[in-house]
N, C-alpha and C positions, 0 to 999 in steps of 0.2 A: 311307123306303127308296127310293121312286121318285125323289125329288130327288137322292139319292146316285147312283143309276144314271144320271140325266141328266148330272150333273157328270162322272161317269166316262166316259161316251160322248164328251163334248166334249173331255176331257183326252186320251183315247186318239186321237181323230181328229186332234188337233193335235200329236201326238208324231211327230217325224221319225225315220225309219229309215235315213237316209243313212249315218250312222256308228254302228256298234254296237261297244262295247268288247269285247275278248277275255274279259273277266271273265264275260260272259254264259255262256261255255262251261265256266267253272270251277265254277259254282254248281250244286249238286244241287237243282234246283227242285222235285223230287218229294218231298223230305223233308217231314215233317209240319210242322215249324217251321223256317223259315230266317230268320236274323238277319243283316242287312247294316249294318255300321257304317262310319263314315269321317268325315273332317272335312267341314265345310260347304263345298259348292261343287265336290266332286269328281265328281258325276254319279250318285249313288245313285238318286235319284228317276227320272231319265231311264231308267236301266237297267231298273228294275222295270216302268215303263210300256211300254218296248220289249218286254220279255219277254211281257207280257200281250197286246200287239198282235200279236206273232208267233204266239201260241198260241190266241187266241180271236178269232172273227170279229166284225165290228161288230154291236153289239146283243146279243151273247151274254152274258147276265147270270149265267152260272155263275162269272164272275170279277168282282171289284170292287176298285178302288183308291180309297183315301180318305186324307186327311191328318188326323192326330189334333189338329191345331191349328185345324181349321175350326170354324165355328159349329155344325155338325151335332152336335158332341160336347158342346155346352153343355146338352143335354137328354137325352142317351142315354149309356149306358156301352158300353165295348168288348164286354162280355159280352152285353148286349142286342142289339147290332149283329150279333155272330157268330151268336147263336141265331136271329134273324129271317132272316139270310142263308142259314143252313143249311136252315131250314124251307122257304125259297123255292127250294131246289135249288142253292144256291151251293156251289162246290167250291174256289175259290182266293180268299182274302181277303188283300189287301195293305194294310197300315196304315203310312203314312209318318209321319215326325216323331213317332214313338211316345213319345219322351221329353217331349214337350210336353203329353201327356194329363193334364189336370186340374192339372198343375204341383204335384203332391204326391209326396213321396218314394216311389218304387218302386211306386206304385199300379198303374201300367201293367203291371209285371212280374207282379204277383200275378194280375191279370185274365187276362193272356196265358197264364199257367200253368193257370188254371182252364179257359180255352177249350181248351187243348191236351188236358186230361184229359177234358172233357165231350164234345168233338166230334172223335174220332180220325179221322173221314172227311174233315175239313176241312184243306186245305193253307193254312197261315198264313205270310205273309211280313211281317216287321216291319223297319223301317229307321229310323235316326235319325242326327243329326249332332252331338248333344251327347255326346261320348265320355265325359265325366265322369259325366253322369247315367245313361248306358247301362251304365257300369261298375257302378253301384250295383245294377242289376237282374240282373247276370250270375249272382249266387249262386242266385237263384230258378230261372233258366232253363238253367244250365250243363249239366244232364244231359238237357235236352230239345232245345235249339236247336242247329242246325248253323250256326255263326257264321262270317261272312266279313268281312274288313276290306278296304275299298276305298280305294286311294290315288289321288292325282292322276295325271295322264298321265305316262307314261314318255317319254323322248326318242323311242323307237320309235313310240309311240302318237301323239305330237305330230306326227311326220312324216306320219302318215296323216290326222289331224284337220285340219291346217292346210296341208298340201302335197299331199295325195292320193297319198302314197308308202306302199306296203304292204310290210312285211317281217315275217318270222316271229320269234317269240321265240327267244332263245338261252340255254342254261344257262350258268352260270359256267364249268363244266368245258369246255364246247365252245368258249367264247370264249378260254380260256387255251390250249387245245390246237390250235385251228384259227382263229386270229385273221385270218390272211390271207384265208380264205374269206369271213369276215364283211366285211372291208374291201373285198374285190373286189365283193361283191354290192351294198353300199351306195354305194360311190364310183362305180359304173357308172351310178347313177341320180341322184345329187345330189352336192353338195359338203358333206359332213357337218360339217367344222370350222366352216363359215360358219353352217349351220343350228343347230348345237349352241350357238353363242354366242347366237343368237336365243332358243333354248329356255331357257337359263339366265336370261334377262331376263324372258321372258313365255312362258306356254304350259303350265305345270303344271296350272292349273285350267281345265276346259273352258269356263267362262264367259267366256273370252277371245273366244269366238265371238260373244258378245253385243256386242262392241265393245271397243276398246283404251282408250278415253278414261277409263273408270271402273275399269279393271282393278286398279290398285294401291289405289284407294280402297276397293274391295270387300274386298281382303285386309286392309287396316287395320281395317275394320269387323268382320271376323270375329275378329281378334285382340282388339280392344277389347271385343267382346261377351263373349268368354271371360273376360277379366280383370275387367271391371266388373260382369258379371251372373252368369255361371256359377260362378266361384270363390266369391263370397260366398254364393250360394244353395245350392250343392251341397256344397262343401268346407268350409263354415263359416269362410271367410276373413273376418277382421274388416274391415268396410267401411272402417274408418280406415286399413287397410293397403293399399288398392287403389292408391293413388298410389305406395306403396313397391314394389308389384309392377310397376307401369308403369316405375318407375325401374330395377328389376332387369332387365327385358327390354331397356330402352334401353342399359343398361350392357353387356349381352351382345351387343346389336347392334353396338355400337361397338368391341368388342374380340374378337369371336369369331375363331378357335376359342378359347374362353374356358377357360383352365386355372384351375380353381376354387380359390379361397382363401375358404372359407366364413366363416372368422372375420373376414377383412378386409371382406367384403361386409356381414356382420352389423353390424359397427361403423359402416360408412358409411351403412347404411339404418336403424340404430338398432332392429334386431330381433334375436332370438336366432339363434345358429348353427343350431340344429335347425330353426327356423322357415324359414330360408333353404333348407335341404335339402328340407324338406317342400313349399315353394312351387315349387321346381324340379321336383319329381316331379309335382306337379299340372299344371304347364305341359307336362311331357313326356307325361303321360297325355292331355292335350287336343290333342296334336299341334301345339303351338306351338314346342316345342323337341325336339331329339334329344339325349339324355344318353348319354355314352359312358363305359363303365367298363372297367377293365383286366381284371376277372374277374367276369363276370355271375353265376357260380354263387355268389359270396359277397356278393351284394347284400342288405343288410339295410334295415330301415325308415329308419335314420338314416345309411346309407352315402352319402357324397357322391360325385357323378360326378367322373371325372377331367377330362373336357372337356365343354363345352356348345356345341351348335350350334343354329341355327335349323332348323326342320323341313325346309324346302326352299329352293332358291335364290331363288324368286320372292318369298318373304317377306322375304328379305334386301334385295332391290331395293326392295320396298315400304316397309320400315321404316328402312333406313339407306343410301339411295343415295349420300349424300355421304361415307360412311365405308367404302365398299365396298373390300374387300381381296381380290384375285384368288385368293390361296391359300385363303382362307376359303371363297370361292365354290366352288372346285373340290372341297374336302373335304366341304362341305355336300351337293353333288350326289352324291358317291360314297356317303356314308352313307345318304342318302335312297334311292338306287337299290338298294344292297346289302341294306338292312334289310328290304325287302319279303319276302324269303325266305331270308335268311342271318343268322347271328349275327355281329355286328360289335362288336369290342372294341378298346379303345385299345392301340396298339402298345407304348407306354411306353418300352421300352429299344431296340427296333429296328423301324423302319418306322412308318408312320402308323397302320395298322389291322391287326388280326389277324382273319381271316375263318374262321368255322367251326372255330376252333382248329387250322387247318391252314395256310392261306395268309397270307403277309405282303404287304401292299400299301403302296407309297409313292406319294403323289399329288403331282403338280407340273406345271411347264410343260415346254416342249420341251427346255430345257437340263438337266433333272433327270437325274442319273447314279446309279450304283449304290453310291456311297460308303457310304451309311447302311445298306444291306442286303447288302453284299458278302459272298459266301460263304454266305448264308442259304438253306436249302432252301425250295423252293416260294415264292419271292419274286418280285414283279413290280412294275414301274413303270407307272402309268397317267398318261400325260402329255397335257396340254391343248395345243392348237395343234400337235399331232403328227399327221402325215398318214397314215403307213403303219406297220404293225407291224414291229418290228425286234428279233428275239429275244424277250426277256422285257420289252421296253419297248413298251407298247401304247397306242393312242389312248384318251384318257379317255372319249370319247363312247360307246365300246363298252359301258360299264356301263349305258347307257341302253337296252339291248336285253334286259335280264334279265326284264322283264315287259311 
């Protein structure tokens, strides 16, 4: 235990507090069990260490942060650690990379459940980046854990991280009703159209701060790890089909927004139609893809999505820079930003997207007009390279202020 405390002290001492994400204030840290999930690289570990540094003085061992993939867990269990920590007066135990614990199916979730039941006085924070493996453990913890999903940086957050510009969050309703106020606030401090283009290329993942040279390489490594390691291990994907999964992602990269013809893809990849749909859902759960349906209420196990997008614009730049299509880039950004707290559905007959079963959004460039949504109630255009709001035609970058 003493060696764990020494590591913890060193990690906390090296944790920067220069920039703390707003997610810090959204989490109910005093809950008995907090679960923070999100794709690798979005900043979960940093946020947890910042919380501990904010609330416990150096050397205060009522708190402990450790990673489940460290050598310390080769000889001890989570339950043993929790018991010893509580006996020594511990109050807040944070276990990162929880999905890597022992690398056996859901072992971690059963032990976390037992810790929860045995030590009600202990505040437990668990975090992990394997969304597929964490999903397996959800059933055991669903009634106990307060779960939070952490996304990459929004455009608003990127302005603070990379340019030192601080702006408040805006609700979608406020953006639609008072767009000029938002435009006036942001444009008085920067040129949002220019910085937005920069954000679409790089900036969604906070590890950009570590250097631009390896940024896209790191994104590729994350995607490859999910396809080559996690899908076979967790979802029982046949290893022989890994190359076909890679071919499926490449196909989507080159043609997104991909209007899905599952039978055609199945024939091209020589796998079953239902297998194609299943693989797409795995990639959606792993935050590699965003799957768009025309009616989310009617989604079944074998329901194919109507359109398929990569999860965020930076993945598009990393995996398919030569095939980049500006319309796809814009729509990818819009879905990513809106999905954080809104229901996004495929417009199908009118508009690109239906939001919360109320609003209809059309996404395009500065020349986009209202032809496709003419006369439709609660309809808006979000246009790229558009400087100032004009009626129901708003700058696309404004959707980057939703979180």
